C-alpha positions as CSV (number, residue, x, y, z in Angstrom):
1,X,0.0,0.0,0.0
2,X,1.3,3.4,-0.9
3,X,0.6,6.7,0.8
4,X,-1.9,9.0,-0.9
5,X,-2.1,12.6,0.3
6,X,-4.8,15.2,0.2
7,X,-2.9,18.5,0.6
8,X,-5.0,21.5,1.6
9,X,-3.1,24.7,0.9
10,X,-5.1,27.9,1.2
11,X,-8.2,27.5,-1.0
12,X,-6.6,24.7,-3.1
13,X,-6.8,21.0,-2.6
14,X,-4.4,18.6,-4.3
15,X,-4.5,14.8,-4.6
16,X,-1.0,13.4,-4.6
17,X,-0.5,9.9,-5.9
18,X,-4.2,8.8,-6.1
19,X,-3.8,5.3,-4.6
20,X,-7.0,5.3,-2.6
21,X,-10.5,5.5,-4.2
22,X,-12.5,8.7,-3.5
23,X,-15.3,6.4,-2.5
24,X,-13.2,5.1,0.4
25,X,-13.0,8.4,2.1
26,X,-15.3,9.0,5.0
27,X,-15.8,12.6,4.3
28,X,-16.5,14.9,1.2
29,X,-13.5,16.3,-0.6
30,X,-13.8,19.9,-1.7
31,X,-13.2,20.6,-5.4
32,X,-9.7,19.4,-6.3
33,X,-7.3,21.9,-8.0
34,X,-5.0,19.2,-9.4
35,X,-4.0,15.6,-9.3
36,X,-0.2,15.3,-8.9
37,X,1.5,12.0,-9.7
38,X,5.1,11.5,-8.6
39,X,5.7,8.5,-10.9
40,X,3.8,6.0,-13.1
41,X,3.8,2.9,-10.9
42,X,0.5,1.2,-10.4
43,X,0.5,1.6,-6.6
44,X,0.7,5.4,-7.0
45,X,-1.9,5.8,-9.9
46,X,-4.3,3.0,-9.0
47,X,-7.4,5.2,-8.7
48,X,-6.5,8.1,-11.0
49,X,-9.4,7.4,-13.3
50,X,-11.9,7.5,-10.4
51,X,-10.4,10.8,-9.1
52,X,-10.5,12.2,-12.6
53,X,-14.1,11.2,-13.1
54,X,-15.0,12.8,-9.7
55,X,-13.1,16.0,-10.5
56,X,-12.9,16.2,-14.3
57,X,-11.8,19.9,-14.3
58,X,-8.7,19.1,-12.2
59,X,-5.7,18.7,-14.4
60,X,-3.5,15.6,-13.9
61,X,0.3,16.1,-13.8
62,X,2.7,13.3,-14.5
63,X,6.1,13.6,-16.2
64,X,6.0,12.1,-19.7
65,X,9.2,10.1,-19.2
66,X,6.9,7.7,-17.4
67,X,4.4,7.4,-20.2
68,X,6.0,4.1,-21.3
69,X,4.9,2.6,-17.9
70,X,1.2,3.4,-18.4
71,X,0.5,1.0,-21.3
72,X,2.6,-2.0,-19.9
73,X,1.3,-3.9,-16.9
74,X,4.8,-5.3,-16.4
75,X,6.4,-1.9,-16.4
76,X,3.8,-0.2,-14.2
77,X,4.0,-3.1,-11.8
78,X,0.3,-3.8,-11.6
79,X,1.2,-7.5,-11.8
80,X,2.5,-7.1,-8.3
81,X,-1.2,-6.7,-7.2
82,X,-2.2,-9.7,-9.2
83,X,-3.8,-7.9,-12.1
84,X,-2.7,-6.6,-15.5
85,X,-3.8,-3.0,-15.6
86,X,-2.9,-0.5,-18.3
87,X,-3.7,3.2,-18.1
88,X,-4.6,5.9,-20.6
89,X,-5.4,9.2,-19.0
90,X,-4.7,12.8,-20.1
91,X,-1.9,14.5,-18.2
92,X,0.3,17.4,-18.4
93,X,4.1,17.7,-17.9
94,X,4.9,19.0,-14.4
95,X,7.9,21.3,-14.7
96,X,9.2,24.4,-13.1
97,X,6.5,26.0,-11.0
98,X,2.8,25.1,-11.2
99,X,0.6,28.1,-10.3
100,X,-2.9,27.7,-8.9
101,X,-5.3,30.1,-7.1
102,X,-3.3,30.8,-4.0
103,X,-0.3,28.6,-4.1
104,X,2.7,27.7,-6.3
105,X,4.0,24.1,-6.4
106,X,7.6,23.7,-7.3
107,X,8.4,20.6,-9.3
108,X,11.8,18.9,-8.8
109,X,12.7,16.3,-11.4
110,X,14.1,13.3,-9.4
111,X,14.8,10.4,-11.8
112,X,16.2,7.1,-10.4
113,X,13.3,5.1,-9.2
114,X,11.8,5.7,-12.6
115,X,12.9,8.0,-15.4
116,X,9.9,10.3,-14.8
117,X,10.0,10.5,-11.0
118,X,9.3,14.1,-9.6
119,X,8.9,15.6,-6.2
120,X,6.3,18.3,-5.5
121,X,7.3,21.0,-3.0
122,X,4.7,23.3,-1.3
123,X,5.6,26.3,0.7
124,X,3.0,27.5,3.1
125,X,4.2,30.4,5.3
126,X,7.3,29.0,7.0
127,X,6.4,25.4,6.3
128,X,8.0,23.6,3.4
129,X,6.5,20.2,2.4
130,X,8.1,17.8,-0.1
131,X,6.1,14.9,-1.6
132,X,8.8,12.5,-2.7
133,X,6.9,9.5,-4.1
134,X,9.4,6.6,-4.0
135,X,12.5,8.8,-4.5
136,X,13.3,9.1,-0.7
137,X,11.7,7.4,2.3
138,X,12.3,7.8,6.0
139,X,15.6,5.9,6.4
140,X,15.9,4.7,2.8
141,X,15.3,5.4,-0.9
142,X,13.2,3.8,-3.7
143,X,14.4,0.7,-5.5
144,X,16.1,1.0,-8.9
145,X,15.7,-2.6,-10.2
146,X,12.5,-2.0,-12.2
147,X,11.9,-0.5,-15.6
148,X,13.5,2.9,-15.9
149,X,15.3,2.6,-12.6
150,X,18.9,3.9,-12.3
151,X,20.9,4.0,-9.1
152,X,23.3,6.6,-10.6
153,X,20.4,8.9,-11.4
154,X,18.9,8.3,-8.0
155,X,22.1,9.4,-6.3
156,X,21.9,12.8,-8.2
157,X,18.3,13.1,-7.1
158,X,19.2,12.4,-3.5
159,X,21.9,15.1,-3.7
160,X,19.3,17.6,-4.9
161,X,16.9,16.8,-2.0
162,X,19.8,17.0,0.4
163,X,20.4,20.6,-0.5
164,X,16.9,21.7,0.4
165,X,16.4,23.4,3.8
166,X,16.8,21.0,6.6
167,X,13.3,21.8,8.0
168,X,11.7,20.6,4.8
169,X,9.1,18.0,5.7
170,X,9.3,14.9,3.6
171,X,6.1,13.0,2.8
172,X,7.1,9.8,1.0
173,X,5.1,7.3,-1.1
174,X,5.5,4.6,1.6
175,X,6.1,4.8,5.4
176,X,6.2,7.7,7.8
177,X,7.2,11.3,7.1
178,X,10.6,12.8,7.9
179,X,12.6,15.9,7.3
180,X,15.5,16.6,5.0
181,X,17.7,17.4,7.9
182,X,17.0,14.0,9.7
183,X,17.6,12.1,6.4
184,X,20.8,13.9,5.7
185,X,22.0,13.0,9.1
186,X,20.8,9.4,9.5
187,X,19.8,8.0,6.1
188,X,22.8,6.0,4.8
189,X,22.0,6.9,1.2
190,X,22.7,10.6,1.8
191,X,26.3,10.1,2.9
């Protein structure tokens, strides 16, 4: 099971890695500003079609370097869930800064786990939040032995993340949250 996040920033709501059905939530979600996908593996996009149906005006962002994963059940790893699922949803390329009503989202390209992996960084006042997908976890990093994976590229992505402010809160695709400062100090992949 991967982490899905609903980020409420000002008047904007973002679905990050739609791995939970909107029907499974026990409360109503206000209109969604965008659906942000960190990479194209099945466990992170499992319910993208349902979220898009529920909020058809919300653009979907996923880096096109992961387009090759969508139409291949082996490459998107849906077989790990015992099914062969392919995807075909409209999406835009996330790059630079995405602007919404009251918030800007910085996109950081972080290849390594997949070629199209990205992190989304939100700044709300003094709080900085980084949604890392499977690039960085608390105490570890994403695997690189699947389609599009490269440990050499992942090392460069880890270095990028390590240069962010130490108080930046990390929300990974699996497991608990952390901070950049904690990971730089204790995560062996940052040394």
